[in-house]
C-alpha positions in Angstrom: 0.0 0.0 0.0 2.7 2.5 1.0 5.1 1.2 -1.6 2.4 2.1 -4.2 2.5 5.7 -3.0 6.2 5.8 -3.7 5.9 4.0 -7.1 3.3 6.6 -8.2 5.7 9.4 -7.3 8.6 7.7 -9.1 6.4 7.5 -12.2 5.6 11.2 -11.9 9.2 12.3 -11.3 11.6 9.5 -12.4 14.6 11.8 -13.0 14.3 13.9 -9.9 16.8 13.2 -7.2 15.2 11.2 -4.4 18.1 10.7 -2.0 21.4 12.6 -1.8 24.2 11.5 0.5 26.9 14.1 0.1 29.4 12.6 2.5 29.3 9.2 0.7 29.1 11.0 -2.7 26.0 9.0 -3.6 22.6 10.0 -4.9 19.7 8.2 -6.4 16.9 9.5 -8.7 13.4 8.3 -8.0 13.8 5.8 -10.9 17.1 4.5 -9.5 15.7 4.2 -5.9 12.7 2.3 -7.4 15.1 -0.1 -9.1 17.2 -0.5 -6.0 14.0 -1.4 -4.0 13.1 -4.0 -6.6 16.5 -5.6 -6.1 16.0 -5.8 -2.4 12.5 -7.2 -2.8 13.7 -9.9 -5.2 16.4 -11.0 -2.7 13.8 -11.1 0.1 11.3 -13.0 -1.9 14.0 -15.6 -2.7 14.4 -16.0 1.1 10.6 -16.7 1.4 9.7 -13.3 2.7 6.1 -12.2 1.9 3.0 -10.7 3.4 2.9 -11.3 7.1 6.7 -11.4 7.4 8.9 -9.0 9.4 12.3 -7.9 8.1 14.9 -6.4 10.4 16.8 -3.5 8.9 20.0 -2.5 10.7 22.0 -0.3 8.4 23.8 3.0 8.7 22.5 6.2 7.2 22.4 6.3 3.4 20.8 5.1 0.2 21.0 1.4 1.0 18.9 1.7 4.2 16.1 3.6 2.4 16.2 1.0 -0.5 15.9 -1.8 2.2 12.9 -0.2 3.8 11.1 0.1 0.4 12.3 -3.4 -0.6 10.7 -4.9 2.5 7.4 -3.3 1.6 7.6 -4.4 -2.0 8.2 -8.0 -0.8 4.9 -7.6 1.2 6.6 -7.5 4.6 6.9 -4.9 7.4 10.3 -3.7 8.4 11.6 -3.6 11.9 13.5 -0.3 12.1 16.8 -0.7 14.1 19.4 1.8 15.1 23.0 0.5 14.3 24.5 2.3 17.3 22.4 0.5 19.9 24.0 -2.3 21.9 24.3 -5.7 20.4 22.2 -7.3 23.1 19.3 -4.9 22.2 19.7 -5.8 18.5 19.5 -9.5 19.3 16.4 -9.0 21.6 14.6 -7.0 18.9 15.3 -9.5 16.2 14.1 -12.4 18.4 11.1 -10.6 19.9 9.8 -9.5 16.5 10.2 -12.9 14.9 11.9 -11.4 11.9 12.4 -13.7 9.0 15.8 -12.1 8.3 17.8 -9.0 9.0 19.4 -6.7 6.4 22.6 -5.4 7.9 26.2 -4.4 7.1 29.1 -6.8 7.2 30.4 -4.9 10.2 27.3 -5.7 12.2 26.6 -9.2 10.8 28.1 -11.0 13.8 25.4 -9.6 16.1 22.8 -11.7 14.5 22.2 -15.5 13.8 24.1 -16.2 10.6 21.1 -17.9 9.0 19.1 -14.7 9.3 21.6 -12.3 8.0 21.3 -10.7 4.5 24.2 -8.3 3.7 24.0 -8.2 -0.1 20.7 -6.3 -0.3 22.2 -3.2 -1.8 22.5 -3.9 -5.6 19.7 -2.7 -7.8 17.7 -5.1 -9.9 18.7 -5.4 -13.6 17.2 -2.5 -15.5 15.7 -4.8 -18.1 13.7 -6.8 -15.6 10.1 -5.8 -15.2 9.3 -4.1 -11.9 7.9 -6.5 -9.3 4.2 -6.0 -8.8 3.5 -4.7 -5.3 1.7 -7.5 -3.3 -1.8 -7.0 -2.1 -1.5 -5.7 1.4 -4.4 -5.2 3.7 -4.8 -1.6 5.0 -4.5 -2.8 8.6 -1.4 -4.8 7.9 1.8 -3.8 9.8 4.2 -1.5 7.8 6.8 -0.6 10.4 7.8 -1.9 13.9 9.4 0.7 16.2 10.7 -0.5 19.6 10.1 1.8 22.6 11.1 1.7 26.2 8.8 -0.5 28.4 7.5 0.0 31.9 8.3 -3.7 32.8 12.0 -3.5 31.9 11.4 -5.0 28.4 11.2 -2.9 25.2 8.0 -3.3 23.3 7.4 -3.2 19.5 4.8 -0.8 18.3 3.0 -2.0 15.1 2.3 0.9 12.8 0.0 0.0 10.0 -0.1 1.0 6.4 -3.5 2.8 6.7 -2.3 4.9 9.6 0.8 6.1 7.8 -1.2 6.7 4.6 -3.7 8.8 6.5 -0.8 10.7 8.2 0.9 11.5 4.9 -2.4 12.6 3.2 -3.2 14.9 6.1 0.1 16.7 6.3 0.3 17.0 2.5 -3.0 18.5 1.4 -5.2 20.0 4.1 -2.2 21.4 6.0 -0.1 23.3 3.4 2.2 24.8 6.1 3.4 21.3 6.9 3.5 19.8 3.4 6.5 19.0 1.2 6.8 19.1 -2.6 9.2 19.2 -5.5 12.0 21.6 -4.8 12.1 20.8 -1.1 15.2 19.3 0.4 14.6 17.5 3.7 17.5 16.9 6.1 17.7 13.2 7.0 19.0 13.3 10.6 16.6 11.2 12.6 17.4 7.9 14.0 15.7 4.9 12.3 14.6 3.7 15.8 12.2 6.6 16.2 9.0 7.3 14.4 9.7 11.0 13.4 11.7 9.4 10.6 8.3 8.4 9.1 7.7 12.0 8.3 11.3 12.6 7.3 11.4 9.7 4.8 8.0 9.1 3.5 6.5 12.6 3.4 9.6 13.5 1.4 9.6 10.5 -1.0 5.9 10.5 -1.7 5.9 14.2 -2.6 8.7 14.5 -5.1 11.1 16.3 -2.7 14.7 15.3 -2.1 16.0 13.6 1.0 19.6 14.8 2.0 21.5 12.5 4.3 23.6 14.5 6.7 25.8 13.4 9.6 23.8 13.3 12.8 26.7 14.9 14.8 25.6 18.2 13.2 22.6 18.2 15.7 25.0 19.1 18.5 26.7 22.1 16.8 24.7 25.1 15.7 27.5 26.7 13.8 28.2 23.6 11.7 24.5 22.9 11.2 23.9 26.3 9.8 26.8 26.0 7.4 25.7 22.6 6.1 22.1 23.7 5.7 23.2 26.6 3.5 25.7 24.4 1.6 23.2 21.8 0.7 20.1 24.0 0.3 18.1 22.3 3.1 14.5 23.6 3.2 12.8 21.3 5.7 13.7 19.6 9.0 12.0 17.7 11.8 13.9 17.5 15.1 13.6 17.0 18.9 12.8 19.9 21.1 16.0 19.4 23.0 18.0 19.8 19.8 16.0 22.8 18.8 16.7 24.4 22.2 20.4 23.7 22.0 20.8 25.0 18.5 18.7 28.1 19.4 21.0 28.8 22.3 24.1 28.4 20.2 23.1 29.9 16.9 19.4 30.5 16.2 20.2 31.7 12.7 21.2 28.1 11.8 17.5 27.5 11.0 17.1 30.7 9.0 17.2 29.1 5.5 14.4 26.6 6.3 10.9 26.9 4.8 9.6 24.3 7.3 10.9 23.5 10.8 9.0 20.9 12.8 9.8 20.4 16.5 8.5 17.9 18.9 9.2 15.7 21.9 9.2 18.1 24.8 7.7 21.4 25.9 8.9 24.2 23.6 10.5 27.2 25.4 9.0 30.4 24.1 12.3 32.2 24.5 14.0 29.8 22.1 11.1 30.0 19.7 11.3 33.8 19.8 15.0 33.7 19.0 14.6 31.4 16.0 11.6 33.2 14.6 13.7 36.4 14.5 15.6 35.0 11.5 13.5 32.0 10.3 12.3 32.5 6.7 9.5 29.8 6.9 7.1 28.1 9.3 7.9 26.8 12.8 5.5 24.2 14.1 5.3 22.5 17.4 4.1 18.9 16.9 3.0 16.2 19.2 2.3 12.5 18.9 3.4 9.2 20.6 4.6 6.4 18.4 1.3 4.6 19.1 -0.5 7.4 17.2 1.8 7.4 14.1 4.4 10.2 14.2 2.5 13.3 15.1 -1.2 13.9 15.4 -1.4 17.4 16.9 0.3 20.5 15.6 0.6 24.2 16.3 2.1 26.8 13.9 4.2 29.0 16.2 4.0 32.8 15.6 3.6 36.0 17.5 5.9 34.9 20.4 6.5 37.9 22.7 8.4 38.5 25.9 5.1 37.8 27.7 4.5 34.4 26.1 4.8 31.8 28.8 3.8 28.6 26.9 3.7 27.2 23.4 0.6 25.1 22.9 0.7 21.7 21.2 -2.2 22.8 19.1 -5.1 21.0 17.4 -5.5 17.6 15.8 -4.8 16.8 12.1 -7.9 16.4 10.0 -9.9 13.2 10.6 -8.5 12.7 14.2 -10.1 13.4 17.5 -8.4 14.5 20.8 -10.4 13.7 23.9 -9.6 15.3 27.3 -11.1 12.9 29.8 -11.3 12.3 33.6 -10.5 9.0 35.3 -14.0 7.7 34.4 -13.4 8.5 30.7 -15.8 11.4 30.9 -15.1 14.6 29.0 -13.9 17.5 31.2 -14.9 21.1 30.5 -12.6 23.4 28.5 -9.9 24.9 30.7 -9.9 21.9 33.1 -7.0 19.5 33.3 -7.6 15.9 32.0 -5.8 13.0 30.4 -5.4 13.1 26.6 -6.8 10.2 24.6 -6.6 10.0 20.8 -8.9 8.3 18.3 -9.2 8.0 14.6 -7.2 6.3 11.8 -3.9 7.5 13.4 -3.9 4.7 15.9 -1.3 2.0 15.6 -2.1 -1.7 15.7 -0.9 -2.1 19.3 2.2 -3.8 20.7 3.7 -6.9 19.0 2.9 -10.0 20.9 1.8 -8.1 24.0 -2.0 -8.2 24.1 -2.3 -7.3 27.8 -0.2 -4.1 27.4 -2.1 -3.3 24.3 -5.4 -3.6 26.1 -4.3 -1.3 28.9 -3.7 1.7 26.7 -6.0 1.0 23.7 -9.3 1.1 25.4 -12.9 0.9 24.0 -14.4 4.2 23.0 -17.1 4.9 25.7 -19.6 6.3 23.1 -18.7 4.5 19.8 -18.8 0.7 20.0 -16.1 -0.9 18.0 -13.8 2.1 18.1 -10.7 2.5 20.3 -9.1 5.3 22.2 -5.4 5.5 22.9 -4.5 6.6 26.4 -1.5 8.8 26.0 -0.7 9.3 29.8 -0.3 13.0 29.1 -2.2 15.7 31.0 -3.6 18.6 29.0 -6.2 21.2 29.0 -8.3 22.5 26.0 -8.7 26.2 25.7 -12.0 27.7 24.6 -10.7 28.0 21.0 -10.0 24.2 20.9 -6.2 24.5 21.3 -4.5 21.9 23.5 -1.9 22.8 26.1 0.4 20.2 27.6 0.5 20.1 31.4 2.6 17.0 32.4 2.6 13.2 32.8 0.5 10.7 34.8 3.5 8.3 35.3 7.3 8.0 35.4 7.8 8.2 31.7 10.2 11.0 30.8 11.9 12.5 27.8 15.7 12.6 27.4 17.0 14.6 24.4 13.8 13.6 22.5 13.8 9.9 23.5 10.9 8.5 25.4 12.2 6.7 28.4 10.4 4.6 31.1 12.4 5.0 34.3 11.0 1.7 35.4 12.9 -0.1 32.6 16.2 1.3 33.8 15.5 0.6 37.4 14.5 -3.0 36.6 17.9 -3.5 34.9 19.8 -2.0 37.9 17.9 -4.1 40.4 18.8 -7.2 38.4 22.5 -6.5 38.8 24.2 -8.7 41.4 26.0 -5.7 42.9 22.9 -3.6 43.4 20.5 -3.9 46.4 18.3 -1.0 45.6 18.1 1.7 42.9 16.2 4.7 41.7 16.5 6.8 38.5 15.4 10.4 38.2 15.5 13.1 35.5 17.6 16.1 36.3 18.3 19.5 34.7 16.5 21.8 32.3 16.2 22.1 28.5 19.0 20.5 26.6 20.9 19.8 29.8 18.2 17.3 31.0 19.7 13.9 31.8 19.3 10.8 33.8 20.8 10.3 37.2 20.8 6.8 38.8 21.3 6.1 42.5 22.3 2.6 43.6 22.6 1.1 47.1 25.3 -1.6 46.8 24.5 -5.2 47.7 27.9 -5.4 49.6 30.8 -3.1 50.3 31.1 -0.4 47.6 34.4 0.0 46.0 35.7 3.1 44.1 34.8 1.5 40.8 31.4 0.1 41.7 29.4 2.8 39.9 31.6 2.6 36.8 31.3 -1.2 36.7 27.5 -1.2 37.0 27.2 1.5 34.4 29.4 -0.5 32.0 27.2 -3.6 32.4 24.1 -1.5 31.9 25.5 0.0 28.7 25.7 -3.5 27.2 21.9 -3.8 27.6 20.4 -0.3 27.0 20.8 2.4 24.4 23.2 5.1 25.5 20.5 7.7 26.2 19.0 5.3 28.8 22.3 4.8 30.7 22.2 7.2 33.6 25.1 8.8 35.4 25.4 6.6 38.5 26.1 7.5 42.1 26.5 5.0 44.9 24.6 5.9 48.1 24.2 4.0 51.4 20.5 4.5 51.4 17.7 6.0 49.3 16.0 9.0 51.0 12.3 8.4 51.8 9.3 10.7 52.0 7.2 10.7 55.3 4.9 8.0 53.8 7.8 5.7 53.0 8.2 6.3 49.3 11.6 7.1 47.6 12.0 10.8 47.7 12.8 11.5 44.0 12.8 15.2 44.6 15.6 14.9 47.2 17.6 12.7 44.8 17.1 15.1 41.9 18.5 17.9 44.1 21.7 16.1 45.1 25.0 17.7 44.1 26.6 15.1 41.9 30.0 16.7 41.4 32.8 14.3 42.0 33.6 14.7 45.7 30.4 16.5 46.6 28.5 13.9 48.5 25.0 14.6 49.7 22.2 13.1 51.8 22.8 9.4 52.0 25.8 9.5 49.7 28.7 7.2 50.1 32.0 9.0 50.5 33.7 9.0 47.1 37.3 8.2 46.5 39.7 11.1 46.8 39.8 13.1 43.6 43.0 12.6 41.7 45.4 15.5 41.3 45.8 17.2 37.9 49.4 18.3 38.4 50.7 15.8 35.9 48.5 16.9 33.0 50.1 18.5 29.9 49.2 22.1 29.0 46.7 21.0 26.4 45.2 18.4 28.8 44.8 21.2 31.4 42.9 23.3 28.9 40.7 20.4 27.9 40.2 19.4 31.5 38.9 22.9 32.4 36.4 22.7 29.6 35.3 19.2 30.6 35.0 20.3 34.3 32.8 23.2 33.3 30.5 21.1 31.1 30.3 18.0 33.2 30.4 19.6 36.7 33.2 17.4 38.0 35.9 18.6 40.3 39.0 16.9 38.8 40.0 14.6 36.0 42.7 12.2 34.9 43.8 11.4 31.3 42.0 8.1 31.6 38.6 9.6 32.3 36.0 9.0 29.6 33.8 11.9 28.5 30.7 9.7 28.1 31.2 7.6 31.2 31.3 10.6 33.5 28.1 12.2 32.2 28.9 13.5 28.8 26.5 13.3 25.9 26.1 14.5 22.3 24.8 18.0 23.2 27.6 18.6 25.7 30.1 17.4 23.1 28.7 19.9 20.6 29.4 22.6 23.1 32.9 21.3 23.7 33.6 21.3 20.0 32.3 24.8 19.5 34.4 26.0 22.5 37.5 24.4 21.0 36.9 26.1 17.7 36.6 29.4 19.5 39.5 29.2 22.0 42.0 27.1 20.1 41.2 28.1 16.5 41.0 24.5 15.2 38.1 22.5 13.7 38.5 18.8 14.4 35.6 16.6 13.0 33.0 15.8 15.5 33.4 12.1 14.8 36.9 12.4 16.2 35.6 13.2 19.6 33.6 10.0 19.7 36.6 7.8 18.7 38.8 9.7 21.2 36.7 9.6 24.3 39.2 9.9 27.1 40.8 13.2 28.2 44.2 12.0 27.1 43.1 10.7 23.8 41.1 13.9 23.0 44.1 16.0 23.9 46.3 14.0 21.5 43.7 14.2 18.8 43.5 18.0 19.3 47.3 18.2 19.2 47.3 16.6 15.7 45.3 19.6 14.5 48.1 22.0 15.5 46.4 24.4 17.9 48.2 27.7 18.4 50.8 27.1 21.1 50.5 30.6 22.4 46.7 30.1 22.9 47.3 26.8 24.6 49.9 28.3 27.0 47.7 31.3 27.8 44.6 29.2 28.5 46.6 26.6 30.5 48.1 29.3 32.8 44.7 30.9 33.2 43.1 27.7 34.2 41.5 26.8 30.9 38.6 28.2 28.9 36.0 30.4 30.5 32.5 29.1 30.7 30.9 31.9 28.7 31.0 32.0 24.9 30.3 34.9 22.6 26.9 35.8 21.4 25.6 33.5 18.7 26.8 34.1 15.2 28.0 32.3 12.1 29.9 29.7 14.1 29.9 30.9 17.7 28.2 29.6 20.8 26.1 31.6 23.2 25.8 30.3 26.7 22.4 30.9 28.3 21.7 29.5 31.8 18.1 30.6 32.1 15.8 27.9 33.2 13.1 26.2 31.1 9.5 27.3 31.1 8.4 27.6 34.7 5.7 25.6 36.2 3.9 22.3 35.4 3.2 23.5 31.9 7.0 23.6 31.1 7.9 20.0 31.8 8.7 17.4 29.2 6.1 16.7 26.6 5.0 13.3 25.3 5.6 13.3 21.6 7.6 10.3 20.6 11.4 10.5 20.3 13.0 12.4 17.5 16.7 12.0 17.3 18.8 14.1 19.7 22.3 13.5 18.7 25.1 12.0 16.8 25.0 8.3 15.8 21.8 8.1 17.8 23.4 9.1 19.5 26.8 8.0 18.3 27.6 7.7 21.9 25.6 10.6 23.2 
C-alpha cells in the first residue's frame, strides 16, 4: 500500500533526485531508488519473505537503508527499524522478539545476528531490463513498520504501525495542511534515528511528494555553527527534530535554522524564548508537533508565531484532519474546557498495538465509551483544552520522561539496575533543564562499595540499554524516603553530583586525583570538561561519556575548542577519542596555536561563557526552562537528539 504511493511518485518524477548522501558521494533518482528497492525485494522473496513477514533493517544512514525499507514493503513485509548504534544485546532482543524472517545489515554488524538470518547483499539494484515487481496486495490494517520503545516492565515493546495509519498521516500533512506539506523543490534533512517514528515524516513525506532527502551526519545536531553551514551548503528547506536539539541550536546559533521553509519540532515542551530567538531570522514556518509512536508520528500541531516577551507557553495545538483528541477524567468522561484531564486520541492515526503483548495493548488501547467498536489510545499526558480548541500540555501521569527527545520509562532502567548482582536498591530520576536534561541513577550496593562500583555497574548497563537510557550513577548508602515511606525522588534530583560533593545518604567518594601531571593541552581540555560535566578533577583516563557527557555537551565542547584554540576537528573524532588524554592527543594533531594553549593553561583553561551566537559561535544561556507544570517534558515520541543516535551521546 505505502510502496504504491512511492511508485506513483517515481512514475511522476523519475529523473528527480530522491536521495542525496553528500558525505558518501551518492545519490539516487526516483527511478534508481525504485530499481534498488526492486533488487532488495527480489532477494527477500528468494528468502521466502512475503505478506505477514517481518524484516529487520539495521544499516547506517544512506541510500541502502532507504532501499531496504522500500524493498521490505515491496516484498509484502513490514520492516523492523533498528538503530545500528544501539548495543548488540538490544539488537538481538529486537530480532528475536519481532520474529523477523531475516535482517538486512552491514558486514560490520553481521556477527550480532544469527548467521542464517543475515542478509548483507541487499544493496545492488535489480537489472534495469527486468520488469518491476508488482507490489503485493497488502491489507490496509497490515503492519508496515515496527518501532521498539522503552517499556515499563523493563522490556522494550514493539509498536506495530499500520499501512493505513501512515497513509492517513501522509495525506493529512500534504494536502489540508499546506504549512506542513513538502513538494518538488524541497530538500529535507535526514538526521533522525531509524529507531524513532519521526523518521516516518522525514522519509515518507519526502519520498511521496517529489522532494529530495539529503542525508547529513547526525553529529551536526550538536553544533549550531556547523549545522547552519551545512544547511546553506546543501540547500536544506525542511527539517524535523527533537525539542531538546531545537533548544540547544537556538542557544548556540538561532540563525542556523534561517534558510528553512519548514521546521517541525516535537518531543518536549517548547521554550517560548528559544522560539522567539529562532523566529527572528527563520524564513519559513515553525511548528510545534505532538504524537506518541502509538498514534503514528504526530497527530497534533501548532504553527508558532507572534511569540513575545510575555509568552509563557507554546501550545501543542489542534489535531490533524480526521482525528479526535479527547480530554477525559479517570472515568473516561469529558472535562470542561480549561480543566486538566488526560489526553486520549482516536481515529485512523492509531497503531495496531504492541507486537505479541495483548495485555499491554489492552491497557492503553481502550474501548471508546460512546462509539462501540472504536478504540481510544490513552497517552498518559495531562492537557487542557482552551476555549478555541487549542490543547496545552501540562505533564505526565506516570514516570515516563523524555531525554533529548527519546521516550524513556524510568522503570525499565530501574529494573535493569535491580537485576544487577552488585545492586541492592536503585532509583533513577531526571535532572536538569532544557538540553541539559539527563538521567541520574542512585544505587545502594549489595555489599561493600568500591571506588569503581558505579563505573562497573554502568558499563554492564551500557551493554543492555541504548546510551541515552544509561544514567550517570552515584553509589549511596540508602535512598531517601518521604514521610509516607516512598523514595524521595525530589531529594535525589537535588543532590550535588559533582565528584567529591557527596549529599544526603551519599557514600563518600574516593579522593579526587590531582591534575598536576597533565600536559598544558590536557589542562585546557580538563577545564572545559569540568565546566561542562560539573566534575571537580580529572585524569587522562577519564572517559567523557562515562562521567556524564552526551552529544549535546560534546557539541558545546567542539564549539568552544573552535573558539578558543582556532581548530576544527571533525565531531566524529571526539567519539573515537573519548578519554581526556586521547582527546588532547587528537587536538594536538590539528596543530592548535601554542601561544593560545599556553595562555589558557596558565589561566586555568577556557572560560564558561562563549560569545553571542553568530556564524559559528556559541552563546551560553543559563536561564531555566519554562516555569511551572506547563513547562515540563512533553509526550511526543522520540525524535533524534544527537550523533549516531546518538553516536555515543
